[in-house]
CHARMM internal coordinates of N, CA and C (Angstrom, degrees):
IC EDIT
DIST 1 N 1 CA 1.4137
DIST 1 CA 1 C 1.5717
ANGL 1 N 1 CA 1 C 110.11
DIST 1 C 2 N 1.2413
ANGL 1 CA 1 C 2 N 117.10
DIHE 1 N 1 CA 1 C 2 N 134.57
DIST 2 N 2 CA 1.5279
ANGL 1 C 2 N 2 CA 118.66
DIHE 1 CA 1 C 2 N 2 CA 176.75
DIST 2 CA 2 C 1.5161
ANGL 2 N 2 CA 2 C 112.23
DIHE 1 C 2 N 2 CA 2 C -67.27
DIST 2 C 3 N 1.3552
ANGL 2 CA 2 C 3 N 116.35
DIHE 2 N 2 CA 2 C 3 N -21.53
DIST 3 N 3 CA 1.4905
ANGL 2 C 3 N 3 CA 114.17
DIHE 2 CA 2 C 3 N 3 CA 177.99
DIST 3 CA 3 C 1.4905
ANGL 3 N 3 CA 3 C 115.82
DIHE 2 C 3 N 3 CA 3 C -70.73
DIST 3 C 4 N 1.3787
ANGL 3 CA 3 C 4 N 113.06
DIHE 3 N 3 CA 3 C 4 N -12.16
DIST 4 N 4 CA 1.5133
ANGL 3 C 4 N 4 CA 118.35
DIHE 3 CA 3 C 4 N 4 CA 176.95
DIST 4 CA 4 C 1.5481
ANGL 4 N 4 CA 4 C 113.86
DIHE 3 C 4 N 4 CA 4 C -76.60
DIST 4 C 5 N 1.2885
ANGL 4 CA 4 C 5 N 115.10
DIHE 4 N 4 CA 4 C 5 N -11.11
DIST 5 N 5 CA 1.4283
ANGL 4 C 5 N 5 CA 118.70
DIHE 4 CA 4 C 5 N 5 CA -179.29
DIST 5 CA 5 C 1.5301
ANGL 5 N 5 CA 5 C 110.33
DIHE 4 C 5 N 5 CA 5 C -73.92
DIST 5 C 6 N 1.2954
ANGL 5 CA 5 C 6 N 119.72
DIHE 5 N 5 CA 5 C 6 N 136.40
DIST 6 N 6 CA 1.4856
ANGL 5 C 6 N 6 CA 123.24
DIHE 5 CA 5 C 6 N 6 CA -179.55
DIST 6 CA 6 C 1.5850
ANGL 6 N 6 CA 6 C 108.32
DIHE 5 C 6 N 6 CA 6 C -55.34
DIST 6 C 7 N 1.3084
ANGL 6 CA 6 C 7 N 116.16
DIHE 6 N 6 CA 6 C 7 N 138.16
DIST 7 N 7 CA 1.4372
ANGL 6 C 7 N 7 CA 124.39
DIHE 6 CA 6 C 7 N 7 CA 178.81
DIST 7 CA 7 C 1.4532
ANGL 7 N 7 CA 7 C 116.13
DIHE 6 C 7 N 7 CA 7 C 62.24
DIST 7 C 8 N 1.3740
ANGL 7 CA 7 C 8 N 117.82
DIHE 7 N 7 CA 7 C 8 N 21.72
DIST 8 N 8 CA 1.4843
ANGL 7 C 8 N 8 CA 122.32
DIHE 7 CA 7 C 8 N 8 CA 175.53
DIST 8 CA 8 C 1.4970
ANGL 8 N 8 CA 8 C 108.01
DIHE 7 C 8 N 8 CA 8 C -64.32
DIST 8 C 9 N 1.3295
ANGL 8 CA 8 C 9 N 109.53
DIHE 8 N 8 CA 8 C 9 N 145.26
DIST 9 N 9 CA 1.5249
ANGL 8 C 9 N 9 CA 119.27
DIHE 8 CA 8 C 9 N 9 CA 169.33
DIST 9 CA 9 C 1.4778
ANGL 9 N 9 CA 9 C 110.89
DIHE 8 C 9 N 9 CA 9 C -93.48
DIST 9 C 10 N 1.3327
ANGL 9 CA 9 C 10 N 115.18
DIHE 9 N 9 CA 9 C 10 N 122.64
DIST 10 N 10 CA 1.4649
ANGL 9 C 10 N 10 CA 121.99
DIHE 9 CA 9 C 10 N 10 CA -176.51
DIST 10 CA 10 C 1.4759
ANGL 10 N 10 CA 10 C 103.47
DIHE 9 C 10 N 10 CA 10 C -103.28
DIST 10 C 11 N 1.4355
ANGL 10 CA 10 C 11 N 115.75
DIHE 10 N 10 CA 10 C 11 N 127.28
DIST 11 N 11 CA 1.3931
ANGL 10 C 11 N 11 CA 123.52
DIHE 10 CA 10 C 11 N 11 CA 177.65
DIST 11 CA 11 C 1.6016
ANGL 11 N 11 CA 11 C 109.30
DIHE 10 C 11 N 11 CA 11 C -115.31
DIST 11 C 12 N 1.2846
ANGL 11 CA 11 C 12 N 113.71
DIHE 11 N 11 CA 11 C 12 N 135.63
DIST 12 N 12 CA 1.5035
ANGL 11 C 12 N 12 CA 115.70
DIHE 11 CA 11 C 12 N 12 CA 179.04
DIST 12 CA 12 C 1.5415
ANGL 12 N 12 CA 12 C 105.33
DIHE 11 C 12 N 12 CA 12 C -117.91
DIST 12 C 13 N 1.3878
ANGL 12 CA 12 C 13 N 111.66
DIHE 12 N 12 CA 12 C 13 N 134.52
DIST 13 N 13 CA 1.4472
ANGL 12 C 13 N 13 CA 114.93
DIHE 12 CA 12 C 13 N 13 CA 175.62
DIST 13 CA 13 C 1.5020
ANGL 13 N 13 CA 13 C 108.45
DIHE 12 C 13 N 13 CA 13 C -112.15
DIST 13 C 14 N 1.2987
ANGL 13 CA 13 C 14 N 114.96
DIHE 13 N 13 CA 13 C 14 N 136.22
DIST 14 N 14 CA 1.4786
ANGL 13 C 14 N 14 CA 124.52
DIHE 13 CA 13 C 14 N 14 CA -178.03
DIST 14 CA 14 C 1.5030
ANGL 14 N 14 CA 14 C 112.63
DIHE 13 C 14 N 14 CA 14 C -159.61
DIST 14 C 15 N 1.3516
ANGL 14 CA 14 C 15 N 115.75
DIHE 14 N 14 CA 14 C 15 N -165.84
DIST 15 N 15 CA 1.4359
ANGL 14 C 15 N 15 CA 120.84
DIHE 14 CA 14 C 15 N 15 CA -179.27
DIST 15 CA 15 C 1.4601
ANGL 15 N 15 CA 15 C 110.71
DIHE 14 C 15 N 15 CA 15 C -59.30
DIST 15 C 16 N 1.3733
ANGL 15 CA 15 C 16 N 118.52
DIHE 15 N 15 CA 15 C 16 N -27.58
DIST 16 N 16 CA 1.3988
ANGL 15 C 16 N 16 CA 123.42
DIHE 15 CA 15 C 16 N 16 CA -178.21
DIST 16 CA 16 C 1.6001
ANGL 16 N 16 CA 16 C 113.97
DIHE 15 C 16 N 16 CA 16 C -78.80
DIST 16 C 17 N 1.3688
ANGL 16 CA 16 C 17 N 113.39
DIHE 16 N 16 CA 16 C 17 N -5.56
DIST 17 N 17 CA 1.4587
ANGL 16 C 17 N 17 CA 117.70
DIHE 16 CA 16 C 17 N 17 CA -174.04
DIST 17 CA 17 C 1.4957
ANGL 17 N 17 CA 17 C 105.24
DIHE 16 C 17 N 17 CA 17 C 104.22
DIST 17 C 18 N 1.3833
ANGL 17 CA 17 C 18 N 109.69
DIHE 17 N 17 CA 17 C 18 N -149.44
DIST 18 N 18 CA 1.5592
ANGL 17 C 18 N 18 CA 117.87
DIHE 17 CA 17 C 18 N 18 CA -176.74
DIST 18 CA 18 C 1.4982
ANGL 18 N 18 CA 18 C 103.83
DIHE 17 C 18 N 18 CA 18 C -111.16
DIST 18 C 19 N 1.3088
ANGL 18 CA 18 C 19 N 115.76
DIHE 18 N 18 CA 18 C 19 N 130.96
DIST 19 N 19 CA 1.4496
ANGL 18 C 19 N 19 CA 120.62
DIHE 18 CA 18 C 19 N 19 CA 172.83
DIST 19 CA 19 C 1.4414
ANGL 19 N 19 CA 19 C 113.01
DIHE 18 C 19 N 19 CA 19 C -142.43
DIST 19 C 20 N 1.3023
ANGL 19 CA 19 C 20 N 117.83
DIHE 19 N 19 CA 19 C 20 N 155.60
DIST 20 N 20 CA 1.5489
ANGL 19 C 20 N 20 CA 125.51
DIHE 19 CA 19 C 20 N 20 CA 178.63
DIST 20 CA 20 C 1.4952
ANGL 20 N 20 CA 20 C 106.23
DIHE 19 C 20 N 20 CA 20 C -79.03
DIST 20 C 21 N 1.3690
ANGL 20 CA 20 C 21 N 111.67
DIHE 20 N 20 CA 20 C 21 N 135.64
DIST 21 N 21 CA 1.4926
ANGL 20 C 21 N 21 CA 119.67
DIHE 20 CA 20 C 21 N 21 CA 176.63
DIST 21 CA 21 C 1.4649
ANGL 21 N 21 CA 21 C 109.70
DIHE 20 C 21 N 21 CA 21 C -139.21
DIST 21 C 22 N 1.3430
ANGL 21 CA 21 C 22 N 115.49
DIHE 21 N 21 CA 21 C 22 N 159.99
DIST 22 N 22 CA 1.4926
ANGL 21 C 22 N 22 CA 123.10
DIHE 21 CA 21 C 22 N 22 CA 171.09
DIST 22 CA 22 C 1.4737
ANGL 22 N 22 CA 22 C 107.50
DIHE 21 C 22 N 22 CA 22 C -74.99
DIST 22 C 23 N 1.2826
ANGL 22 CA 22 C 23 N 117.76
DIHE 22 N 22 CA 22 C 23 N 149.78
DIST 23 N 23 CA 1.4635
ANGL 22 C 23 N 23 CA 125.05
DIHE 22 CA 22 C 23 N 23 CA 178.63
DIST 23 CA 23 C 1.5670
ANGL 23 N 23 CA 23 C 108.41
DIHE 22 C 23 N 23 CA 23 C -56.75
DIST 23 C 24 N 1.2284
ANGL 23 CA 23 C 24 N 117.38
DIHE 23 N 23 CA 23 C 24 N -45.63
DIST 24 N 24 CA 1.5341
ANGL 23 C 24 N 24 CA 121.36
DIHE 23 CA 23 C 24 N 24 CA -179.20
DIST 24 CA 24 C 1.4926
ANGL 24 N 24 CA 24 C 112.20
DIHE 23 C 24 N 24 CA 24 C -65.35
DIST 24 C 25 N 1.2697
ANGL 24 CA 24 C 25 N 121.77
DIHE 24 N 24 CA 24 C 25 N -18.69
DIST 25 N 25 CA 1.5056
ANGL 24 C 25 N 25 CA 123.52
DIHE 24 CA 24 C 25 N 25 CA -178.35
DIST 25 CA 25 C 1.5621
ANGL 25 N 25 CA 25 C 108.75
DIHE 24 C 25 N 25 CA 25 C -83.57
DIST 25 C 26 N 1.2408
ANGL 25 CA 25 C 26 N 124.07
DIHE 25 N 25 CA 25 C 26 N -7.58
DIST 26 N 26 CA 1.4258
ANGL 25 C 26 N 26 CA 126.03
DIHE 25 CA 25 C 26 N 26 CA -175.37
DIST 26 CA 26 C 1.5141
ANGL 26 N 26 CA 26 C 109.60
DIHE 25 C 26 N 26 CA 26 C -76.85
DIST 26 C 27 N 1.3372
ANGL 26 CA 26 C 27 N 118.86
DIHE 26 N 26 CA 26 C 27 N 136.05
DIST 27 N 27 CA 1.4308
ANGL 26 C 27 N 27 CA 123.56
DIHE 26 CA 26 C 27 N 27 CA 176.95
DIST 27 CA 27 C 1.5355
ANGL 27 N 27 CA 27 C 109.17
DIHE 26 C 27 N 27 CA 27 C -58.87
DIST 27 C 28 N 1.2714
ANGL 27 CA 27 C 28 N 117.24
DIHE 27 N 27 CA 27 C 28 N -39.21
DIST 28 N 28 CA 1.4014
ANGL 27 C 28 N 28 CA 120.09
DIHE 27 CA 27 C 28 N 28 CA -179.08
DIST 28 CA 28 C 1.5295
ANGL 28 N 28 CA 28 C 113.19
DIHE 27 C 28 N 28 CA 28 C -57.90
DIST 28 C 29 N 1.3157
ANGL 28 CA 28 C 29 N 116.68
DIHE 28 N 28 CA 28 C 29 N -38.49
DIST 29 N 29 CA 1.4707
ANGL 28 C 29 N 29 CA 120.71
DIHE 28 CA 28 C 29 N 29 CA 178.37
DIST 29 CA 29 C 1.4947
ANGL 29 N 29 CA 29 C 111.16
DIHE 28 C 29 N 29 CA 29 C -68.77
DIST 29 C 30 N 1.3367
ANGL 29 CA 29 C 30 N 118.35
DIHE 29 N 29 CA 29 C 30 N -37.76
DIST 30 N 30 CA 1.4335
ANGL 29 C 30 N 30 CA 121.24
DIHE 29 CA 29 C 30 N 30 CA 178.81
DIST 30 CA 30 C 1.5650
ANGL 30 N 30 CA 30 C 109.31
DIHE 29 C 30 N 30 CA 30 C -67.79
DIST 30 C 31 N 1.3029
ANGL 30 CA 30 C 31 N 122.24
DIHE 30 N 30 CA 30 C 31 N -33.97
DIST 31 N 31 CA 1.4421
ANGL 30 C 31 N 31 CA 125.52
DIHE 30 CA 30 C 31 N 31 CA 177.02
DIST 31 CA 31 C 1.5620
ANGL 31 N 31 CA 31 C 106.80
DIHE 30 C 31 N 31 CA 31 C -67.25
DIST 31 C 32 N 1.2738
ANGL 31 CA 31 C 32 N 117.02
DIHE 31 N 31 CA 31 C 32 N -44.98
DIST 32 N 32 CA 1.5482
ANGL 31 C 32 N 32 CA 120.34
DIHE 31 CA 31 C 32 N 32 CA 177.86
DIST 32 CA 32 C 1.4702
ANGL 32 N 32 CA 32 C 109.66
DIHE 31 C 32 N 32 CA 32 C -56.13
DIST 32 C 33 N 1.2825
ANGL 32 CA 32 C 33 N 118.66
DIHE 32 N 32 CA 32 C 33 N -47.36
DIST 33 N 33 CA 1.4894
ANGL 32 C 33 N 33 CA 124.44
DIHE 32 CA 32 C 33 N 33 CA -176.36
DIST 33 CA 33 C 1.5587
ANGL 33 N 33 CA 33 C 110.74
DIHE 32 C 33 N 33 CA 33 C -64.50
DIST 33 C 34 N 1.3018
ANGL 33 CA 33 C 34 N 113.04
DIHE 33 N 33 CA 33 C 34 N -47.46
DIST 34 N 34 CA 1.4409
ANGL 33 C 34 N 34 CA 117.50
DIHE 33 CA 33 C 34 N 34 CA 176.11
DIST 34 CA 34 C 1.5476
ANGL 34 N 34 CA 34 C 114.48
DIHE 33 C 34 N 34 CA 34 C -55.51
DIST 34 C 35 N 1.3121
ANGL 34 CA 34 C 35 N 116.30
DIHE 34 N 34 CA 34 C 35 N -45.54
DIST 35 N 35 CA 1.4357
ANGL 34 C 35 N 35 CA 122.82
DIHE 34 CA 34 C 35 N 35 CA 177.07
DIST 35 CA 35 C 1.4695
ANGL 35 N 35 CA 35 C 110.81
DIHE 34 C 35 N 35 CA 35 C -65.89
DIST 35 C 36 N 1.2496
ANGL 35 CA 35 C 36 N 124.21
DIHE 35 N 35 CA 35 C 36 N -42.78
DIST 36 N 36 CA 1.4740
ANGL 35 C 36 N 36 CA 126.70
DIHE 35 CA 35 C 36 N 36 CA -175.63
DIST 36 CA 36 C 1.5853
ANGL 36 N 36 CA 36 C 108.82
DIHE 35 C 36 N 36 CA 36 C -70.04
DIST 36 C 37 N 1.3333
ANGL 36 CA 36 C 37 N 115.37
DIHE 36 N 36 CA 36 C 37 N -34.44
DIST 37 N 37 CA 1.4716
ANGL 36 C 37 N 37 CA 118.60
DIHE 36 CA 36 C 37 N 37 CA -177.82
DIST 37 CA 37 C 1.6149
ANGL 37 N 37 CA 37 C 108.72
DIHE 36 C 37 N 37 CA 37 C -69.43
DIST 37 C 38 N 1.3432
ANGL 37 CA 37 C 38 N 115.09
DIHE 37 N 37 CA 37 C 38 N -45.55
DIST 38 N 38 CA 1.4557
ANGL 37 C 38 N 38 CA 121.13
DIHE 37 CA 37 C 38 N 38 CA -179.64
DIST 38 CA 38 C 1.5452
ANGL 38 N 38 CA 38 C 112.86
DIHE 37 C 38 N 38 CA 38 C -146.47
DIST 38 C 39 N 1.2786
ANGL 38 CA 38 C 39 N 116.51
DIHE 38 N 38 CA 38 C 39 N 84.34
DIST 39 N 39 CA 1.4345
ANGL 38 C 39 N 39 CA 120.26
DIHE 38 CA 38 C 39 N 39 CA -172.81
DIST 39 CA 39 C 1.5840
ANGL 39 N 39 CA 39 C 110.48
DIHE 38 C 39 N 39 CA 39 C -61.77
DIST 39 C 40 N 1.4260
ANGL 39 CA 39 C 40 N 115.68
DIHE 39 N 39 CA 39 C 40 N -37.46
DIST 40 N 40 CA 1.4553
ANGL 39 C 40 N 40 CA 118.04
DIHE 39 CA 39 C 40 N 40 CA -179.49
DIST 40 CA 40 C 1.5107
ANGL 40 N 40 CA 40 C 110.63
DIHE 39 C 40 N 40 CA 40 C -60.66
DIST 40 C 41 N 1.3601
ANGL 40 CA 40 C 41 N 117.87
DIHE 40 N 40 CA 40 C 41 N -43.93
DIST 41 N 41 CA 1.4366
ANGL 40 C 41 N 41 CA 120.69
DIHE 40 CA 40 C 41 N 41 CA -177.77
DIST 41 CA 41 C 1.6133
ANGL 41 N 41 CA 41 C 113.67
DIHE 40 C 41 N 41 CA 41 C -68.63
DIST 41 C 42 N 1.3364
ANGL 41 CA 41 C 42 N 110.64
DIHE 41 N 41 CA 41 C 42 N -30.66
DIST 42 N 42 CA 1.4675
ANGL 41 C 42 N 42 CA 113.75
DIHE 41 CA 41 C 42 N 42 CA -178.77
DIST 42 CA 42 C 1.5682
ANGL 42 N 42 CA 42 C 109.03
DIHE 41 C 42 N 42 CA 42 C -77.71
DIST 42 C 43 N 1.3036
ANGL 42 CA 42 C 43 N 114.67
DIHE 42 N 42 CA 42 C 43 N -41.32
DIST 43 N 43 CA 1.5211
ANGL 42 C 43 N 43 CA 120.78
DIHE 42 CA 42 C 43 N 43 CA -175.20
DIST 43 CA 43 C 1.5853
ANGL 43 N 43 CA 43 C 107.42
DIHE 42 C 43 N 43 CA 43 C -69.86
DIST 43 C 44 N 1.2681
ANGL 43 CA 43 C 44 N 119.84
DIHE 43 N 43 CA 43 C 44 N -32.12
DIST 44 N 44 CA 1.4336
ANGL 43 C 44 N 44 CA 124.20
DIHE 43 CA 43 C 44 N 44 CA -179.13
DIST 44 CA 44 C 1.4916
ANGL 44 N 44 CA 44 C 110.67
DIHE 43 C 44 N 44 CA 44 C -53.79
DIST 44 C 45 N 1.3261
ANGL 44 CA 44 C 45 N 117.49
DIHE 44 N 44 CA 44 C 45 N -44.14
DIST 45 N 45 CA 1.4450
ANGL 44 C 45 N 45 CA 125.46
DIHE 44 CA 44 C 45 N 45 CA -179.52
DIST 45 CA 45 C 1.5240
ANGL 45 N 45 CA 45 C 112.34
DIHE 44 C 45 N 45 CA 45 C -66.51
DIST 45 C 46 N 1.3703
ANGL 45 CA 45 C 46 N 114.53
DIHE 45 N 45 CA 45 C 46 N -29.25
DIST 46 N 46 CA 1.5145
ANGL 45 C 46 N 46 CA 117.49
DIHE 45 CA 45 C 46 N 46 CA -175.57
DIST 46 CA 46 C 1.5374
ANGL 46 N 46 CA 46 C 107.56
DIHE 45 C 46 N 46 CA 46 C -85.88
DIST 46 C 47 N 1.2631
ANGL 46 CA 46 C 47 N 119.46
DIHE 46 N 46 CA 46 C 47 N -31.43
DIST 47 N 47 CA 1.4535
ANGL 46 C 47 N 47 CA 122.67
DIHE 46 CA 46 C 47 N 47 CA -174.37
DIST 47 CA 47 C 1.5766
ANGL 47 N 47 CA 47 C 117.52
DIHE 46 C 47 N 47 CA 47 C -88.38
DIST 47 C 48 N 1.3110
ANGL 47 CA 47 C 48 N 111.40
DIHE 47 N 47 CA 47 C 48 N 9.45
DIST 48 N 48 CA 1.5227
ANGL 47 C 48 N 48 CA 115.77
DIHE 47 CA 47 C 48 N 48 CA 176.10
DIST 48 CA 48 C 1.4232
ANGL 48 N 48 CA 48 C 111.81
DIHE 47 C 48 N 48 CA 48 C -76.71
END
COOR INIT
IC SEED 1 N 1 CA 1 C
IC BUILD
């Protein structure tokens, strides 16, 4: 991932347009963290 490069600029596109964000602010990163902390809890919601 290019975002893994030191000093990379992360751009997020959404209803608000395009804006610069910190890596940790991305929803995708929060989902990764939640999954890695407790995969069973995360997958339970997906497998219903």
